N, C-alpha and C positions, 0 to 999 in steps of 0.2 A: 021575192026573198033572196032570190041572189042579190039585190042590192043589199040588202042589208048583211048577210054575210063578207060582199067585198066590202062595206062601210067599216062593219067593226074590225076586220083583217088590217087594213089600212090604219086604224085609229091604233092597232094593239101593236103596229110594224113603228108607228113616231113616237106612240107612248113612251117607248127605250132612250129617244136622242134624247142629250145633253141640248140645253137649251145654250144658245149663244151670249155671250156675257164681255164686258167693257167693264176695267177697273178706272175707277177715278182715282182712285188713291199711288197718292206723286210715289212713292217708297217702291210701290208694282213696278208703275209707269218707268222709273229712272235707278232700278237695280238689279241686276239678273237673281235667279232665282236658287244661283247658288251662294248667295253671300249673305255674310250673317245676317246683317240691316233686314232685309229679303224676308229671312227664315222667324227671325223674331219678331215684327209686324204679322207675318203670316199666325202664328202661334195666339198672338196677343188678339187677331182679327178672331178666329178659330173661338175663344174662349169667348169672347163676348156676344156671341152671334145668339137670336134668340129660337130662330127656327131650324132645325135640323142641317146641316151642310153637308151636301154630295161630294162625292171623290169619283172622279171618272178614269178611268187609264188612258195613257196620254202617248207614250212610247218608253220603252227601254232603253236604258242610257249607260255606257261605259266612258269611266274619265278619270284618270291620272291612277288608274290601277285598280279602281271601285266599280260597284256596277248598283247603276239606281232602278226605282218603276217613278215613275212622272206621272204626277197627278193634275185634271183639272181642277180645283178646289173650287167650288160658290155655292151662296143659296142667294136670298133673294139679293143683297146688299157687297156678297161677298167676291170676287173673278179673278185666282190669281191659281199658280202653279204650287206643285209641293212636291219640291226631289228627294225622294227615300232611298235610303242607302240600305242594299239587301248585305247581310251578310250572313245569312242561313235562308239557303232555296227549301222550304218545306215545300209537301205534298200538293199543300192550295198556289203552287206560284212558279213548281217546277217545269210546269211545259211554258211559264212565259222566258223562262230561263233557255230555254231548249232552241223555242223559236225566234229567240232576241226579241218579246213582244210583236211580232206580225203575227197582223190578223186578231189582235187582241182592242180593243174600245171602249168598251160598256160603262158602264156605271160598276162601282165598287160596292160595296154590300160589308157593311163589319170592318172597315181597315181598321188594325190597333197600330201604331208604331209609340214608342218611347224617344223622348227626348234627351237630348247630351249637351251641357252647357258650359262654354266657359267663356271669358272676358275674349275672347280670340273668335269663335267656333261655336257656330248653335248646327246639330245634327240631329235630322229625323231618321229615326232609323225600325226598318219594317219588324215587328212584332208577328201579326197574323193577318188573315180577313177571309170570311165568310165565302166568298163567292165573286165570279164577274159576271154580269148581263150583255151577254154580246147582243 
């Protein structure tokens, strides 16, 4: 009985790990995630995915006076990073700001963001998320 319990516990602990992935997309390989071309390609790829796209918290980042949450974005054939601008820190993510992302790294459930685009910029802006499963 102890073996079954141990195996079940081991499975439960590893089931929540992000799968490693690599991208063969030249846009992702040759441009930083902050660039317009990268963000436009990411949005195009997400729009055309058949299966669910998973988001995994990667890091908290401050750049040019703005604050971002950075996520791994993936499914069977998508492997990229999304930098999502945070303009309002709601209760769901307030602790991420407080600890500057320290200790976070799990799958994000129910991530919602809006997109603002013009000829020179594309910005993904945080709206809401349900939870982060650590």
